[in-house]
N, C-alpha and C positions, 0 to 999 in steps of 0.2 A: 083768543084764538092764537095758536102757535104759529110762528113764522117758519118758513122753509129757508134753506140756505140761499136760494135765489132771491126771495123776498127781502132777507136781511142784508143782501149785498156782499155777504162774506163767501169767498171761495177759497178754502184752505185744504191743502193736500192731507192725505191720511197721515196722522202724527204717529209714525212707527216708533218713535222714541218713548211713547207712553206704554209700550208693551213691556211686560215683566212676568217673570216666574216668581211665585211666592211659596213659602212653606206655611202650611196651615197648622192649626192647633194640634191636630192628631199626628203631625209629622209627614203627611202626604203633601203633594204639590199641586198647584193649579197655575194656569196661564192666564194673565190679565191682558186685555187688549181692547182698543176702541171698537165699538160696534159700527159696522159698515152696511151699505145698502145690500150687499149680497148675503147678509145674514138673516134675511127674511124667514126662510124655512127654518133655520136653527131657532129663531126666536119663537116661532109658532110651536115647534116641537117641545121646546123648553116650557112654554106656558102651559101646555097640555099636561105636563107632569107636576105642576104645582097644585096643591090642594085648594079646594074652594075656600077654606078658612084664610090661607095665606093670600089668596086673591082678594078676599074681602078687606083684609088688613091693608092691602096695597091701594085699593081703589075706593074703600069706604062704602062699598055696595057690592051686591052679587055681580060678578063679572066673569061668566063661564068661559068666554073665548074672546080673542082679539079681532077686531074688525080689520078690513084691509087698510082703512085710514090709520088705525092704531099702529099696525105693523109698519106702515110707511113712516109714520111720525117717530117711532121708536128706532128705526134703522137709518134714518137720514138726519145727519147732524151737520152743523157748520164747524164743529170742533172749536168754537170760541164761546158763543152764547148758549149753545145747546150741545151737550156732550153726553154720550153714553158709553159705559165700559161694561164688559162682560168677563166673568170668570169661567174658564173652560177646562174641561178634562176630556181627553180623547177627542178634542175638536168640538165637543158639544157644550152648550151653555149649561152652567149649574147655578148661576146668579148674575143679576144685572144691577147696575146703578146708573142714574142719570141726574144731571142738573140742567136747570133752565134759569138763565139770568132774568131777574125781574127788577122793576123799579120800586120806589117807595110805596106805590099802591098795590104791589103784587102782580103787576102786568108784565108781559114779555118786554124785554128791553135789551139794549146793547150797551157797550161801554160809553161813557165811564161809570155807568151803574155797576156797583161792586157787591151785589147781593145775588144769591141764586137759591132756588128751591131744589131740594135733593130728595130722592126717593129710591128705595131698594126693593129687590124681590129675590128671594133665595129659595131654590128647590127644597122641599121639606126633607128629602133624603140627605141633604148636605147642611142642614141647619145644626148649629152647635159645633161646627168645625172652624169657626173663626173667619169664614169667608166674608161676611159683611164688614167685620173690622178691617180686614186687609183692603177691601174695596173703598172703604171710607178714607183710609190713609192715601190711597192713589187718587181718588177723585178730588180730594182736598188739595193735593200737590198740583194736579191739572188745573184746578180753579185758581190757585195762586198764580200759576204761570200765565193764566188768561186775565189777571187783574181782579179776580173776585176775592173778596176779603171775609165774606160772611156766608154761612149756609143757614137756611131755614128749613124746618121740616115739620109736617103736621102728622101726628101719630095717634091712632086710636088708644085710649087708656088700656085696653086689654092686650095690646101688642107690647107686652113687657119686654120681650127679647130685643125688639128694635129700639125701644127706649133706652135699654141697657147698653146697646152698641154706641149710641150717642153719648150717654152720660159717662161711660167708662173710658171714652177716647182721651180725656185729659185736656181738651181745648176749653178756653174760657167760654162759658155759655150762660144763657138766660133761658128760663123755663116759665111758661104760663099756661093756664087752662081756660079755653074759651070755646063756647058752643059745643061742648062735649068732646073736644079734641085737645090733645097736648101739643102745645106749640113750642118748639125748641129753636134756639138761635145759637149758632156756634161761630166764634171768632176763629178764623183758620190760621192765624199766626201761630207757629209752634211755640209751645211753652215748655218750661222745665218738666212740668207733669206729663204733658202729651209725649215728650221725648222719652221719659222714663217708662210710660205705659208702653210705647212702641218697642223699646229695647227689652222690656220684660217679656212681652209677647214673642219677640224674635227669639229670645233665649229659650223660652219653653218650647216653641215650635221646632227650632233647629235641634235642641237636645232630644226631643221626641223623635225627630227624624232619624237620628243616630240610634236611639233606643230601638227603633223597629229594625234596624239593620243588625245590631249586635245581639239581640235577644229574640231570635225568630223561633216560632213553634214548629215550623217545617221548612226544609231546604230542598230545592231541586238543583241537581248538578247537570247542567245542560252541556252536552258534549262529552259525556261519559263514554270512553272508548270500550269497544267490545273485547279488546284484548288488553292484558295488563300493560301498564305504562301510559304515558300521555298525561297532560295536565288534569283533564277531567277525571279520569280514573284515580289519579293520585289524590286529588282533593276528596273524592268520595271516600277513599280508604282512610285518609286523615280524619275525616268527620267521624267515621265509625270507630277508628282507633282511639280518638280523643274522648269517646263516650258521650257524644252529643245526645241530649235528653229528648230531643224532638223527633219528628218524622223526617226520613231521608228518601228521596226519589232520584232515580237515575234516568236521564232523558237523552235520547239520541235518535235522530230521524231514521238512522240506518238499522235500528234494532229490527229483527224479523217480526212480523205481525203476531206470531204465536208466542213470542217471548214476553212474559209478564213479570219475571223476576231475574235479577242479575246475579249470577253466581260466580265465585263462591261467596260474595258479600251477603246475598240473600235479601236485597232491597228491591222494592217495586221498580219495574223497568217500563218506560213509556216512550213512545215515538214522538210525542209532543207534550208540552206542559199542559195543553188544553185537554189532554186525556187524563189528568190527575183529578181524582175525586177529592173535594175538600180544598181548603185554602192552601196557598204556598206563600209564605212570608218572604222568603229570600231565594233568589236564583243566582247560582254561580255559573257564569257564562264562559265556556272554554271551547269556542268553536272559532273557525277562521273568520277574520273580519268581515268578509263578504257575506257571510251567513248571519251575522249579528242582527241586522235590521229586522229580518223575519222572526228571529227569536224574541227580540224586544217587543215586536207587535203581539205575538202570542202571549208573552208574559203580561203585557198591558191588558189584553182582553180577558185573561184569567184572573186579573186583580192582584198580581204579585206586587209586594210593597217596595221591594228594593232589589238592586242588581250589584254583584261583584263581578266586574268584567276583567277576566284574566287575559283575554285576547290582545295581541299586539297588532301593529299595523295601522296605528293612529297618528296622533301628533308627532310622535318621535320619528315617523318615517317620511316627513316632508310635507309639501303643501297639499297634496291629495289626502294624505292622512289626517292633516288638520281639519280639512273640510269634513271628512268622515266622522271625526271626533265631535265637531259641532252638531252634525246632524244626529249623531247618537244621543247627545245630551238633550237636544230638542225633542227627539221622539220619546225618550224616556220620561221627561218632565211632562209631556202632553198627556201622559197616562197617570200622572201623579206619582211617578217612581223617582227615586234618587239612585245615584250611581257611585260606587267606589271603583276608580279606574278611569279609563281602560289601562291596560298594561300593568295591572295590579298584581301584588304578590298574595294578597288575601287579608282575612280578618279573623281575629281570635278573641274569644271571651272565656275566661277560666272560671267564671262563676259556677258554683256547685249546681245551681238549678238550670244551667245552660250547657256549659262545656262544649263551646263551639270552636272548632278548628277548621274554618272554611279557607284554608290557605295551603300553600305549598310546603309549609314547615312540617317535617316528618313526625314531630310529636308536640303535644299540648305542653306549653311551659308550665312550670310550677305556679300555682295560684299565689297571688300577692296583691300589693296595693299600688303598683306602678302602672300608669297609663302610657303607652308607648306609641308614637306616631312617626312614621317614616315615609318620606316621598320616594325613597329608593328601596327596591326589593333587596339589592345586594346589601345595602347598609342595614336594612331591617333584619336580614338573616344574621349578619355579623353581630348586631346588638343582642338578638335573642340568644345566640349561642354563647356570646361572651358573658352575658349576665348569668346564663345557666352554668357556665364553667366556673366563674369566679364566685358566684353568689348562691350556689345551691344550698338551701336552707337559710340563707341570710335574708334575701328578698325574693319577690315573685311578681308576676304580671297579673294585672286585672283584665286589661283589654289591650289589644294590639291591632294596628291597621297599617298596611303598606298601601298607600293611595295611588301609586303609579303616576299617571299623568294628571291626577287630581282635577279632572275635567269638571266635576261637580262637587262631591263631598271633599272638603279640605280640612286643614288643621283648625280653621276657625270653627267649623261645625263640631269637632271633637272637643275643643275648649269649652264650647257651650254645654256639652254633655258632661265633661269631667268636672265642671264647676260644681255641680250639685251631686255628683255620683258618690254615694257613701262608701263604695268599695275602692275608690282611688284617692290616695293621699299625696301622690307625687306624679307630675307629668314630665316625660322626656320626649323631645321632639327633634327629629332630624329634618331640616327644611332646606330646599334648594331654591325656592322662590316664595315670596310672600305676596299673594295676589291682591290683598287689600290691607296694606300696613296700618292704616288709620283704625280699621276695625280690629285687626290683630292686636295692636297695642292696647285698645280699649278692653277687649276681652281678656287679654293676658293680665292687665292690671287688676281687673276684678277677680280673676281666678287666683293670682299670686297673693292676694290679700287672705286667701284661705289655705292655699297649699302651693308648694314650690313648683315653678315651671322652668325647666332647664332646656335650653335650645342651642343646637349647633347648626350653623348655616353653611351649607356647601355652595359652590359657585359664587364665592364672595367677591372675586376679583375679575370675574368674566364679563361683567357689565351687561348681561343679558340672562333671561330665564333659560333654563334648560330646554332642549328640544322637546316638544310635546306639552310643555306647560303653557296654557293659554291665559296669561295674566298681563295686567297693565304694566307698561314699562315705567321704571323709576330712575330718576337721575341721582338719587341720594347715594353718596359714597358709603362704603361699608363701615367706616368709622362712625358716621352719623347714625346708621341703623343700629349699631351697637349702643350708642348713647341713648337712643330712643327706646330700645328694649330695656335697658337698665332703668330709665325713668319709669317704665311700667312695672318694674319689679321682676323682670325676666332675668334669669341667671344665664348669661351668654358665655358659652365656652367655645373653644377653637377647634377641638378635635372630637371624634367619636370616643376615643379613649377617655377624654376628660368628661364627656357626657356620662359614660358608665361610672367613672370614678366618683363624680359628684353625686350621681344618682344613688350609688351604694351607701354613701354617707348619709344623705338626706333621708333615705328610706329606712335606715336602721338606727339613727341617732337623733337625740333632741337637738334643737337649735341652740347655738352658744348665745350666752347673754351678753357677750362682748368680744373683743379681740385678744384678750390676754390668754396666753397658751403656756402650759407647763410641759416640759420635755423631760423624760426620764428614760433610762435604759442602761444596757450593759456594754455600750460602745461609745466612748467619748467622740470619736470621729463621726459616727453616724449621727449622734446628737448635735454636733456642731453643724453638719449639713442641714439638719432639720431647722436648727436655729437660724441659719442664713436664709433658708427658704421662707421662713416666717417673715423675716424682715423684708424680703423681696416682694412678698404678696400682701404687705400692709398689716400683718398681724403684730402683736406685741409679745414676743416670747420672753419668759423668765429664763435665768441662767440655767442651763441643763443640769440635771441631777444624774450624775454618773454612778451607777450601781456597781461598776467594775465587771470584768469578765467572769468573776467568780460568783456572780449573783445567781441565786436559786429562785425558782418559782415563788417561794414564800417571800423573798426580798422584793420581787416585782409587785406582789399583792400588797405589802405594806406600803411601798412607795406610791402606788396608784391610789390607795385609800387616802394617803395623806394629801396627795395633790387634789383629789376630789373634795376633800374637806376644807381646802384652802379657799377662803373668801376672795383672794386676789387672783384666782384662776377661773377662767371661763371654759377651757377645753384642755384635753390632755392628749399628747402624742407619745406613745410608748415605742421606743426603738429596741430592736433585738437582733443579735447576731448569734450564730451557734456557740454553745458553751461546752465546757468540759464537764462530763458527769453523765449520770444515767437518767436524768430527767427527760421526759419526752415533750414533744410539741403539745400533746394533749394536756400534760401537766401544767405547762405555762399558760395554755388557753384557759384551763379550769381556774388557775389562780387569778388571772385578770378578770374573768367573768364573775368570780366570787366577790372581788373588790367592788366591781361596779354594782352588783346586785345588793350589796350591803350598804351602799352610800345612799343617803336620802337626797343627795343633790343630783339634779338632772343635767348632766354635762356630757357633751360628746367626747367619745374616746376613739382614737384610731391607733392602729399598730403599723409600724414600718419595720419590715424584717428582711434580712438578707440570707438567702439560702437555708431556710429552716423548712424542710418539706413537711407538709401536713398541718402547718400552723394555721393558715388561712381557713382551711376546711374545719379544723377543730374550733376555731373561733366562730364559725358560722353555723355549726351543726346544732339541731334542736337539743334541748337538755334531756338527759336520761330520765327514765321514769322514776319519780320519787325525788327529783332534784329540787323540788319546791321553788324557792325564790330565785334560783340561779338561771331563770330563763332569760339570759342576756346574750345578745349576739353582737360582735364587734367586727367592723370591716378592716381588712388588712391590705397593705399596699407594698409593692416590691421596690418602691423608691420614695425617698422623703419628699421630693418635689411634687409627686402626684398626690400624696396624702395631704400635704399642706395646701396645695391648690384647691382641693375639694373643701377643706376646712375653711379657707379664706372665702370661698364663694358662699359657704353656709353662713359665715359671719356677716358678710355684706348683705345677704338677703335678710337675715335676722334683723339687722339695723333697718333695712328699708321697711320691713313689715312693722316694726315698732313705730317708725314715723308715719307710715300709712294709716295707722290706727287713728291718728289725729292729723288728717290732711291739711295742707296749706290752703290759703284762700286767694282769690283774685281780687286785690284791693280796688276800692272805688276812690277816685280822685275828683274833688269838686270842680277843679279847673279844666276837666276834659269837656270839650264841646263836640260831642258825637254827632249831633244833628248838623252843625255847622260844617264839620268835615265831610259828612255825606253829601251836603249840598255842593261843597267845593269839588268833590270827586265827580259828581254828575256833570257839572259845568265843564270840568277839564276833559272828561271823556268825550263829551259832545263836541267840544272845541277841536279835538284831535280826530274826530270822525270814528272813534273806536267803537262806538255803540251802533252807528248806522251801517258801517261797511266792514263787518268782520270778514276776513278771507276764508276760503273753504276749510283750511286746517284749523281755524279758530282765530280769534282776535289776537292781533299783535300787541305786546306790551308797549306802552308809551312812557318814555322817560321824561320826567317833569323838569322844567327849568329850575334854576336855583331859587328864584323868588317864590315860585309856586310850591317847591319843596319845603322851604322855610315856613310858608304860611300854613301848610297842612300839618307840619310837625307842631307848629305853635298851638294848633287846636288841641293837641294832646300834651301841652305843657312842656314840650321839648324845644329848647331854644338852640339855634345854631349861631355861632360867633359870626358877626357880620364880616363880609369880605366884599371889596369893591374892585371892579376891573381897572387894570392899569395898563392901557395900550401904549403908553409913553411915559417918560419920566415925570413930566408935568402933571399928568393925570394921577400918577402915584403919589406925588406930593399933595395934591388936593385931596385925594382919598384919605391920606394919613391925617391931614388936617381935620377932616370930618370925623374920623374915628378917634383921634388923639394918640399921640406917641406914648409909649413905644409901640411898634407895629412889626408884623411879619410880612416878608415878600416871598411869594412862592408861585410855581407854575401850576396851571390846572389842566393842561392838555392831557388827554387820556394816556399818552405814552410816557408821561413824566409824573403823573400823580402817584403818590405813595412810594417814590423812589428815592428813599433817603440816601441810598448808596451813591447817587449821582451828585450829591452835595448841592442840590438845587433849592434849598430853603435858607433864607436868612432871617435870623431871629433877633429880637431886642434892638431893632433899629430905633434909636432914640431921637434922631433929628433929620432935617432935610438932607444934610450933606451925607450922612450915612446911608440914607435911603437911595440917593442918586448914585452913589458909589456902588451899592449893592445891585441896583438895577443894571449898571453897566457890566458888572461882573457876570450876572446871570445871562444876559443876552449874549455876551461873548462866549460863555461856557455852553449854553443850551440852544441858542438859536435866536432868530428874530422874534419880537413881541407877538406877532400874529401866529407864530409857530408854538410859542410857549404858553400863551394866554395867562400872563402874570396877573396876580391879584394882590391887593394889600388887605391884611386882616389884622384885627385887634390881637394883641398878645394875650395868651392864656396863661395861668399860673403853671409852674413846673409840676410835673406829675408822671404818671405811667401812661404811655400811649396804648390804647386798646381799640378793638373793632367790635361793633355790634351789627349783626346782619339778620334779616328775616327774609325767607324765600318760600315760594310755594312749590311743592312737588305734587303733580297730578294724582299720585296714589296716596301719599302720606299726609298731605295737607301742609299747613304752615309750620315751619321750623325755625326756631330762634337760635342764633349761633353767636358765641362769644369767644374771644381769644385776645392775646396781646398783639399789637400791631407789629408788622415786619416779619423777621425770620421765624419766630416761634410758631406763628400760625401758617405762614406760607411754606416754609421749608420743612418744619417738623410736624405739621398737622396738629399742633397743640390747641385745638379748638373744642369747645364743649357745646353740645346741641340739646335742645328741649322742644317737645311738641307744644304748640300754642293751643289754648291759653296756658300761660305760665303762672304758677302760684308764687306767693312770696317765699315759700320754702324751696320751690324749684329754682328760683332766681339765686337764692343764697347758696344753694349747693352747686349751681352751674358755675359761678365765678370761682368757687373753691375746688372744682374738680379738674381744672387744667393743671398741668405739671408745673407751669411757671406761676402759679398762684402766689408762692411766697413773696414775689415782688410787690404784690398788693398789700402785704401785711408787715412791712418793715424788715425786709431782708437785709442782712449785714448792717444793721443800724440805721437804715434809711427810715424816714418818717412814714408810718402807715398812711395809706390813702383812704378816701371816703367811700368805703365799699357800700355803705347804706344808700348813698346817693347813686351809686352805680347799679345796685339792685333796683332802685326805683326806676331808673332809665330803662332797664330790661323790662320791667313790668309795663311801662308806658308804651314801649315799642310793641310789646306782646298784645296789649289792648288795641292799638291801632290796627294791626293786621287781623286780629280776631273780629273786631267790630265791622271792618270793612274788607271783605274778601276781594274787593277790586285792587287792593294794595297787594300786588304780587311780588314785590321786592322792595326791600328797604336796606340800604347800606349807610351806616354811620361810621365814618373813618376819616381821620383819627378821632377818638373820643379820649380826651385827656382826663384822667382821674387824679385829681389834686388832693392834698390833705383836707381841703374843704371844698366839696362840690365836684361836679363833672362838667366838662366843656366839650361840646360837639363842634369840631372845626370844619367837618365836611359831611354832606349828606346827599344821597340820591334816592329818589322814589320812582318806582315803576308802577304804572296802573294798567289795568285791563278789565274789561267787563267781567263781572263776578262769575266764576265757574260754578257749576252745579255742586252743592254740598251733598254728596251721597250719604254721609252719615247723619244728615238732618232730614233726608227725604224719606219716602215711604219704604217699608221693608221689601226687599227683592233679592233674589239670587243673582250672582254675577252673570253678566251677559256673556254668552259663549261666542 
């Protein structure tokens, strides 16, 4: 007999945090939420639409209707031992799942019993959409939250679809067959396989949701004006002018009832989308914000798959607008629709079978293989026009989206799509905010392993997302964001011009095999500027080859052919200035293209030219008919710095990609006591009351004492050099006696720590007299002992002082930082950052990436220090914060890296109850 909430003694409020929007396998969306008592009629209506066969599979017997007792049992839960979730579209149930906690005999139970029986029911019309898989992920997360560790399920052998839902989930499982029933047991702890399955499903679903938007079979433009002009009429004309291959409908509630076609465009005209016969895949909404809710409702009722909302008056307009934006997204998702916008510029797809220009761009760009995403309409326009002006014939666009306020569809969704898109070889993105940095870097890393991803980020120094962007706040400085993007293989550039420059090179040239650059041309001065630019950007230029100002196109051809044949050259920069003679820009372009076409070596070639009209166009234009193998196009730049910067970015990306083919690993260390650390953390949190009494804004971090810090670090093989308090000279002498001379005397008061400029540290104190003299000096210089908090510490070997830190950002997750102690990191910001978990390759690159790294490797004749030991320390700290999300901060300063070994002189650990790991939880769309 099932217990009721009253019988079980549990009274829990409705768990609103379990609600979520999910993308299904076909790209549509559904809303998942707990089932509540007022869902009785929805449950009955849902059950009536389920086939007799599905009911039989659920109850193992004919079960045509639910009794009143059934309805009460399935809608009344305590949200602990008995939980039900429903998937809804348009507010109506399409699927349900429930679990009931059971004991070892299979009887109803409460905690600490950690097993539950789970069962699903999906409407036949929605089977095959991945609804049950999404529900399983969410009910498993709920169960783990409530202390349940295993699910059991009994399934009839003929119910192969449901068996597949369980077996494909990736959880550790057991399977048996008893009494004609398949019995499944699932361990709910996430595994590498379950996480991989979840992310693969997420990628397919989100890519499909974008596919539905960019390749519609029919488009309705809602808000098409009766007179020329206006956004709606403009988009309609752009659709038609671009040659859209599907059906187009004009919609305006103000159309006269007798108007059935809009002239002169000649497209069907409707007063409502509900009046359109046949499906509508995409609706472009260009009506005032106040009319949008009724438009969205009509689109949802008609079954429209997605919306492009051009309308303004949302998040960018203040608090009321932000509320309208949230309601817009909730309403659209409730009908299974996704939104681009609001305040969007539009959407473009140049594929021959689609030719969609659902945007305010007056013409469809040239077709090509660049995917372009912009959060700004103005920047999107500038990029489209700039690429068209500079690269006509050289490169083109596959898909373009200007997402406006990106309230729903974001850059992450398009990365999911472009990852597998055979028509896109290069991704360019202008971002003003990154709503989910952890997910963005994960997706970007995966995509960058196949094709370049180039990003320019606006609002770098504003400290907040632009108005209208509803994204989580992040405390990460821009320099840290840049490091994390580069760790993921993203090419981070600073300006829109650099975005276009880098994109032109990557879209038209092969990747360089290395950093060695040949420079040739007819101007020694321009070649020297190019040479200097290569050195500045980390390339290795060869001495320039000066062809002199009398060089002819044939001379350029021979020189370029020789450079391409040189095995010591990875890339070529050709420099050119106007010459005396009758040769044209087309002649020079032809000569360069012939040299590249004739070379068997695949090396990037760029041209830097000054005041040679028509050269860039001639280098980019398609070959003439009958030109045969000369189908080569070369990017041209008006400044050496721009060409070299693009080439340097390509070289760095090529190196990252080669290394990514054999990724590093997270080492295992036999002396790490993960279980012991977990037990220590639990005790420490309870002792500080952090578990039982979190404040409304979330639990506060607890800073551990020095002994607790040292004990926790020791669990991970990290030793902190002993330091003993010295409240008076006699205590200092006794402490030195325990530690053994020589010793160090230093203050630990917060305002004096790590302040070498104050002269407050005394080193190599070899005896009692020296120690007492130093004690007197420091108290006179810095203040009374109770103010300075002096300690005596064992002396460490001489070496390089460094800093190792780990911190948790609510949006990005755990970040490991490294730099030299003192001015290099504090004043110059010379610190390197990596996302946790850090691999052995990440650690090695991290310590070498700071500008002051030469100090670690024997600068100016000094002895090199033990960088291997330093890398191991970074890896151990990474493991600590990755294994225990309760560790929200770790500061090791200073860390002296000696010729042999590393020595941690000071450490601070901060703990807090573990935050939810959204990247490990069930799939869901961002909460609006």
